[in-house]
C-alpha positions in Angstrom: 108.4 -145.9 38.1 109.7 -149.1 39.1 113.2 -148.6 40.8 116.3 -151.1 42.1 114.0 -151.2 45.3 111.3 -152.5 43.1 113.1 -155.3 41.5 115.0 -156.5 44.7 111.2 -156.5 45.9 109.1 -158.3 43.1 112.1 -160.7 42.2 112.3 -161.6 45.9 108.8 -162.8 46.3 109.3 -165.7 43.3 109.8 -168.9 44.9 112.9 -169.9 45.3 113.9 -167.2 44.6 117.7 -165.7 45.8 119.8 -162.3 45.9 123.8 -162.8 45.0 126.4 -160.1 44.4 128.1 -161.6 40.8 129.9 -158.9 38.5 130.1 -155.9 41.0 125.5 -155.9 40.7 123.1 -157.8 42.5 121.5 -160.7 40.5 118.5 -162.8 41.5 118.7 -166.4 40.5 116.0 -169.5 41.0 116.8 -173.1 42.6 120.6 -171.2 41.8 120.1 -170.3 38.1 120.6 -166.4 37.5 117.3 -165.0 35.7 117.9 -161.1 36.3 120.3 -158.3 37.3 120.4 -155.0 37.2 123.4 -153.8 36.1 123.8 -149.9 34.4 123.2 -148.5 38.5 120.3 -149.5 38.8 118.5 -148.2 36.1 118.2 -150.8 34.2 117.4 -154.9 34.3 118.7 -157.6 31.8 116.1 -160.4 32.0 116.2 -163.8 30.0 114.5 -163.3 26.8 114.0 -166.1 23.7 116.0 -164.1 21.1 112.8 -164.7 18.7 110.7 -162.2 21.3 113.6 -160.5 22.2 114.2 -158.6 18.9 110.6 -158.2 18.4 110.6 -156.1 21.6 113.6 -154.2 20.7 112.3 -153.3 17.3 108.0 -152.5 19.1 109.9 -150.8 21.3 113.5 -149.6 21.3 112.9 -146.6 23.8 111.9 -148.9 26.5 113.5 -152.5 25.1 118.0 -153.3 24.1 120.4 -155.7 23.3 123.4 -155.1 25.2 126.4 -156.1 22.5 128.4 -158.6 25.0 124.8 -160.3 25.4 123.3 -160.8 22.2 124.4 -164.2 21.2 122.7 -165.0 24.5 118.8 -165.1 25.3 118.6 -161.7 27.2 116.6 -158.7 26.8 117.2 -155.1 28.6 115.2 -153.0 29.8 115.3 -149.3 31.4 113.2 -149.5 34.5 112.0 -145.2 33.8 110.2 -146.5 30.6 108.4 -150.0 32.2 104.5 -149.1 32.7 104.6 -149.1 36.5 105.5 -152.4 39.0 102.2 -154.8 36.5 104.8 -154.6 33.5 107.9 -154.7 36.2 106.6 -157.9 37.5 104.8 -159.7 34.3 108.6 -158.6 32.7 109.9 -160.7 36.1 108.2 -163.3 36.2 108.6 -164.6 32.9 112.6 -164.7 32.7 111.9 -166.5 36.1 109.6 -169.2 34.7 112.8 -169.4 31.5 114.9 -170.1 34.9 113.3 -172.0 36.7 113.3 -176.2 37.5 110.4 -178.1 36.4 109.4 -178.9 40.2 108.9 -175.1 40.6 106.5 -174.6 37.2 104.6 -178.0 38.1 103.9 -176.0 41.4 103.3 -173.1 40.2 102.1 -172.8 36.9 99.8 -169.9 36.6 102.8 -167.6 37.4 104.7 -165.6 34.8 102.1 -166.4 32.1 100.3 -164.0 30.6 96.6 -162.9 32.5 93.5 -165.6 30.3 96.5 -167.3 28.5 
């Protein structure tokens, strides 16, 4: 089961990522733009996710993903760390969120980062 230290290690391994405390919790930013947070006593993560995909994730796997009430109008989803299928899924979730926040120069420099294998 991934934990907060796994989130931190994986997030900080992504290009141009920094950690900054905001709202009394760790947040992770690419080129200054937030792509992940560690809320709920660091037992879950909040990541960027297009609303259509987010709604599908929550319906398909409600034990794993949910939408926090104060984030409902934004393109963010929460994931319970204990419900993720190990570090590979955590890495995929974080890298996908990183892609949504990363500037074009980083996306161009890392074209496969965060994309599904074989996609």
